[in-house]
N, C-alpha and C positions, 0 to 999 in steps of 0.2 A: 552453913558457913557463908558469910558475905565477903566476897572479894571485890576490892575496888582498885581500878587502875587510875591513878592520878596523873593527868597530863593533858596537854592541849591538842593532842592528836598528831604529833610528830611521828616520824618513822620509828624512833626508839620506843615511843609510847605504844605503837601498834605491835612492835616486836615483843614488848613485855607482855601485852595482852595475849598474843598467840602462844608464847612460851608458857605463860601461867595456865592457860586453858589446857595445853598439852600435859603439863604437870598434874593439874587437878584431875584430868580424865585418867591419867596413868594410875593415880592413887585411888580411883574409883570414888571420889568425893561427891557428895550432894553440895552443890554450891550455886550461888546466885552471883553473877558477874555484872559489875557496873562500871561504866566509864565516867570519871568525874573530870570535866573540862573546864568548869568554872573556876577562875583564878581565886576568887574569894573562898570558895570551898576548899580548894587545894591548900591555901594558906592556913585555913582553920585547922588543918591537920598538923601544921608546923613544918610543912614541906617547903623547902626553898629551891630545890632542884628536882626537875622531872626527868624521866618518869619515876613514879613511885608506886609501891604496892602496899595496900592496906588490907589486912585480914581482920574481920570482925571489929573494925574501927581502930586497929593498932597498926602503925606504919612498920612494915618489915624491912623495906629497902627503899632508898631514893637515890636518884642520880645515875643509875646504871641499869643494865639489863642482865640479871643473873642467868646462869645456865638452867636448863630444865631440871637437872639434878639438884642444883642449889635451891631452886623453887620448890621442889618436892619436900625438901627438909623444912623450909619455911611454912609450907602448907600442912605439914604432918600435924594431925590433932594431938594435943598434949593430954596425956592420960595421968590423972593424979595418983 
């Protein structure tokens, strides 16, 4: 699973990164975490407000820092 934190490095971006790591570790996920700080790359995701979270290339949330429990739901693998 590839998790990307989209943001310029503000306090909320850092808070989202820490909360996402905590949620992923609590779920025992195998993941790669990447910080995307380049505005061109962020806009390529269609994100206009940061911070944002993308999982495997799909934006899950933008403009806020969800709780760890909310993040766990977003990171939960979908089983067909």
